[in-house]
C-alpha positions in Angstrom: 52.5 125.8 53.2 50.9 122.9 51.5 48.3 125.1 49.8 51.0 127.5 48.7 53.3 124.7 47.5 50.8 122.8 45.3 50.0 126.1 43.5 53.6 126.7 42.5 54.8 125.9 38.9 56.3 122.4 38.8 54.8 121.3 42.1 53.1 118.3 40.7 56.4 117.2 39.2 57.8 117.0 42.7 54.7 115.2 44.1 54.9 112.7 41.3 58.5 112.0 42.2 57.4 111.6 45.9 54.5 109.1 45.4 55.7 107.0 42.5 57.9 104.2 43.9 61.1 102.6 42.5 60.4 99.0 43.3 64.0 98.0 42.7 65.1 100.0 45.8 63.2 97.5 48.0 66.3 95.2 47.5 68.6 97.9 48.9 69.3 97.3 52.6 70.0 100.9 53.2 66.4 101.8 52.3 65.1 99.6 55.0 67.7 100.9 57.5 66.7 104.5 56.7 63.1 103.6 57.1 63.8 102.1 60.5 65.8 105.2 61.5 62.9 107.4 60.5 60.5 105.4 62.7 62.8 105.3 65.7 63.3 109.1 65.5 59.7 110.1 64.7 57.7 107.6 66.7 60.2 107.2 69.5 60.2 103.5 70.5 63.1 102.6 72.8 63.9 106.2 73.8 61.8 106.0 77.0 59.6 109.0 76.1 56.5 107.0 75.3 56.7 105.0 78.6 57.4 108.2 80.6 54.5 110.1 79.1 52.2 107.1 79.4 52.9 107.0 83.2 50.9 110.2 83.6 47.7 108.5 82.4 45.1 107.2 84.7 45.7 103.6 85.8 42.8 102.2 83.8 43.6 104.2 80.7 43.2 102.2 77.4 46.8 102.2 76.3 46.2 99.6 73.7 44.0 102.1 71.7 46.7 104.7 71.9 49.4 102.3 70.8 47.5 102.0 67.5 46.4 105.5 67.0 49.7 107.2 67.8 51.7 105.5 65.1 48.8 106.1 62.6 48.7 109.8 63.3 52.5 110.0 63.5 53.1 108.3 60.1 50.2 110.2 58.6 51.8 113.5 59.6 55.1 112.4 58.0 53.3 111.5 54.8 51.5 114.8 54.8 54.8 116.7 55.4 56.2 114.8 52.4 53.7 116.5 50.1 54.6 119.9 51.6 58.3 119.4 51.0 58.2 117.8 47.5 55.7 120.2 46.1 58.3 123.0 46.8 61.2 120.9 45.6 59.3 120.3 42.3 59.1 124.1 42.0 62.8 124.4 42.6 63.5 121.8 40.0 61.3 123.6 37.5 63.2 126.9 38.1 66.6 125.2 37.9 65.7 123.1 34.9 66.9 119.8 36.5 65.2 116.6 37.7 63.7 116.6 41.1 66.2 114.0 42.3 69.0 116.5 41.9 67.5 119.0 44.4 66.1 116.4 46.9 69.0 115.9 49.3 68.7 113.8 52.4 69.7 114.7 55.9 69.8 118.1 57.6 70.8 119.8 54.4 67.2 119.4 53.2 65.8 121.4 56.1 68.5 124.0 56.5 69.9 124.4 52.9 67.7 123.1 50.1 64.2 124.0 51.4 65.2 127.5 52.6 66.9 128.2 49.3 63.7 127.2 47.6 61.5 129.4 49.9 63.6 132.4 48.8 62.3 131.9 45.2 58.7 132.0 46.3 56.5 135.2 46.4 56.7 137.0 49.8 59.9 134.9 50.7 60.3 136.6 54.1 56.9 135.5 55.3 57.3 131.9 54.1 60.8 131.7 55.6 59.4 132.9 59.0 56.6 130.3 58.9 59.1 127.5 57.9 61.6 128.2 60.6 59.0 128.8 63.2 57.6 125.4 62.4 61.1 123.8 62.8 61.4 125.6 66.2 58.1 124.2 67.4 59.1 120.7 66.2 62.3 120.9 68.1 60.7 122.2 71.3 57.9 119.6 71.5 60.4 116.9 70.8 62.5 118.1 73.7 59.4 118.0 76.0 59.2 114.3 75.7 63.0 113.6 75.6 63.7 115.7 78.7 60.8 114.1 80.5 62.3 110.6 79.8 65.6 111.7 81.3 64.1 113.3 84.3 61.8 110.3 85.0 64.8 108.0 84.9 66.7 110.2 87.4 63.8 110.6 89.8 63.0 106.9 89.7 66.6 106.0 90.5 66.9 108.6 93.2 63.4 109.3 94.6 64.6 111.8 97.2 65.2 114.2 94.3 61.4 114.4 93.5 60.9 117.4 95.8 63.5 119.3 93.6 62.2 118.3 90.2 62.2 121.8 88.8 65.8 122.4 89.8 66.9 119.0 88.4 65.1 119.7 85.2 66.8 123.1 84.9 70.3 121.7 85.4 69.6 118.8 83.1 68.7 121.2 80.3 71.8 123.3 81.0 74.1 120.2 80.8 72.4 118.9 77.6 72.6 122.3 76.1 76.3 122.5 76.8 76.9 119.1 75.3 75.0 119.9 72.2 77.1 123.0 71.5 79.6 120.9 69.7 77.1 120.3 66.9 77.1 124.0 66.1 80.9 124.3 65.7 82.7 124.2 62.3 82.9 120.4 62.4 79.5 120.1 64.0 77.8 118.7 60.8 80.2 115.7 60.9 79.3 115.1 64.6 75.6 115.4 63.8 75.9 113.0 60.9 77.8 110.5 63.1 75.1 110.7 65.8 72.3 110.6 63.3 73.6 107.5 61.5 74.6 105.4 64.6 72.5 106.3 67.6 69.0 105.5 66.4 69.9 102.7 64.1 72.1 100.8 66.6 71.3 101.7 70.2 67.6 102.0 70.0 67.0 98.6 68.5 69.3 97.1 71.2 67.2 98.9 73.9 64.0 97.7 72.3 65.3 94.1 72.3 66.2 94.4 76.0 62.6 95.6 76.7 61.3 92.6 74.8 63.6 90.4 76.9 62.1 91.9 80.0 58.7 91.1 78.8 59.7 87.5 78.3 61.3 87.3 81.7 58.2 88.8 83.4 56.1 86.2 81.6 53.4 86.5 78.9 50.7 85.3 81.3 51.5 87.9 83.9 51.6 90.6 81.2 48.3 89.7 79.7 46.7 89.6 83.2 48.1 93.1 84.0 47.0 94.6 80.7 43.6 93.1 81.2 43.3 94.5 84.7 44.4 98.0 83.5 42.4 98.2 80.2 39.5 96.0 81.4 39.8 93.9 78.3 42.0 90.9 77.4 45.3 91.5 75.5 45.0 90.4 71.9 47.1 87.3 71.0 48.4 89.2 68.0 50.5 91.5 70.3 52.2 88.5 71.9 52.9 86.9 68.5 54.5 90.2 67.3 56.6 90.5 70.5 57.8 86.9 70.4 58.6 86.4 66.8 58.2 89.3 64.3 59.7 92.2 66.2 62.9 90.4 67.5 63.7 89.2 63.9 63.3 92.8 62.6 65.4 94.2 65.4 68.1 91.6 64.8 68.4 92.3 61.1 68.5 96.1 61.6 71.1 95.9 64.3 73.4 93.5 62.4 73.2 95.7 59.3 73.8 98.8 61.3 76.9 97.4 63.1 78.3 96.2 59.8 77.9 99.8 58.4 79.5 101.4 61.5 82.1 103.8 60.4 85.4 102.9 62.1 86.3 103.1 65.9 84.3 106.3 66.4 81.3 104.9 64.8 81.4 101.8 67.1 82.1 104.1 70.1 79.1 106.3 69.4 76.9 103.2 68.6 77.6 101.5 71.9 78.2 104.3 74.4 74.5 105.0 74.8 73.8 101.4 75.8 76.8 101.1 78.1 74.7 102.0 81.1 72.7 98.8 80.7 75.5 96.3 81.4 76.9 98.6 84.1 73.6 98.7 85.9 73.1 95.0 85.4 76.5 94.3 87.0 75.7 96.5 89.9 72.4 94.7 90.5 74.0 91.3 90.4 76.9 92.4 92.6 74.4 93.7 95.3 72.7 90.3 95.7 73.6 87.2 97.7 74.4 83.7 96.6 76.3 82.2 93.7 76.7 84.0 90.4 73.9 82.0 88.7 71.6 82.5 91.7 72.3 86.3 91.6 71.5 86.3 87.8 68.2 84.4 88.3 67.2 86.6 91.2 67.9 89.8 89.2 65.8 88.5 86.3 62.7 87.9 88.5 59.9 90.5 89.0 60.4 92.6 92.1 58.0 91.7 95.0 57.2 95.5 95.2 56.0 95.5 91.6 52.4 96.6 91.2 50.0 99.6 91.3 51.0 102.3 93.9 47.4 103.2 94.8 46.5 101.1 97.9 43.0 100.2 96.8 43.9 99.4 93.2 47.0 97.4 94.5 44.7 95.3 96.7 42.4 94.5 93.8 45.4 93.7 91.6 46.8 91.3 94.3 43.4 89.5 94.5 43.3 89.1 90.8 46.9 87.8 90.8 46.0 85.3 93.6 42.9 84.0 91.8 44.8 83.8 88.4 41.8 84.9 86.4 41.9 83.6 82.9 43.1 86.1 80.4 40.4 85.3 77.9 37.7 86.8 80.2 37.4 90.4 80.9 37.5 91.6 84.5 34.0 92.7 85.6 33.7 96.4 86.0 32.3 96.1 89.4 35.6 94.7 90.6 37.5 97.7 89.5 37.4 101.0 91.3 38.4 104.1 89.3 
């Protein structure tokens, strides 16, 4: 599609519109909010999918390397897709005799209205329309693989006795989610879709990410560095801790405050907060199930569980020995102390 797009008349007009920045827009908060939304949707931090899929790796897998390469490949794919889209939009602007900005609409209209209308004007339109919508179908399917896996992992971790019926649980989960999503295909579905699109990722996900950072702080930076060192066989870089402690919390706070300020009425606030409602409910249940005064219950709930650690008996024993010895994080664990 890129090869066909760049050979169309007016394609370079669209590419020029795509790559030449308007520096004044950097002062527009909405631009930063849209950029954050794009990252939360495309890369998936805070949704649980990355953590769920990472749990299938071997225990000593180098997750640090993947945490760098996955965003690079992900954002590179988005940039590449921009050339595919804007080359065709430049062709549409050339045919219509209008600036590219007038045919480049944001949101779902770009994928389902503007781009398909442009494909019709290309030679062999049926072929290119088939390729385009088959691509969208594959994008949706592989997105759901990760999303559903995150939901199933949460259910099975909460109720381990359901693991023997994972296929059945997955089937009924897909049926329920399919039924709930039907509303987005009704006559007013585009309004529901826009409401979810503008509030879920930009409000709920930053809150969840902030809670995950809070869990890291409660667990302790020293313990975290020791665990990562034991898993990856190399010390955790100090730059990660600096980002988690200072840079990321500030960014999340700014995004969340701006998003809540832009929330559209009661429904906007409801949609923005309903996805994180399970967090305080679960926290209240944990605190209620413990003994002692309220403050003692809160402190006990914020401490790492005694059962925390690797599930493999041999690796767990090595991990306990390392924890007891409190090996310095600056030194790598000798390979002869780790059994694959």
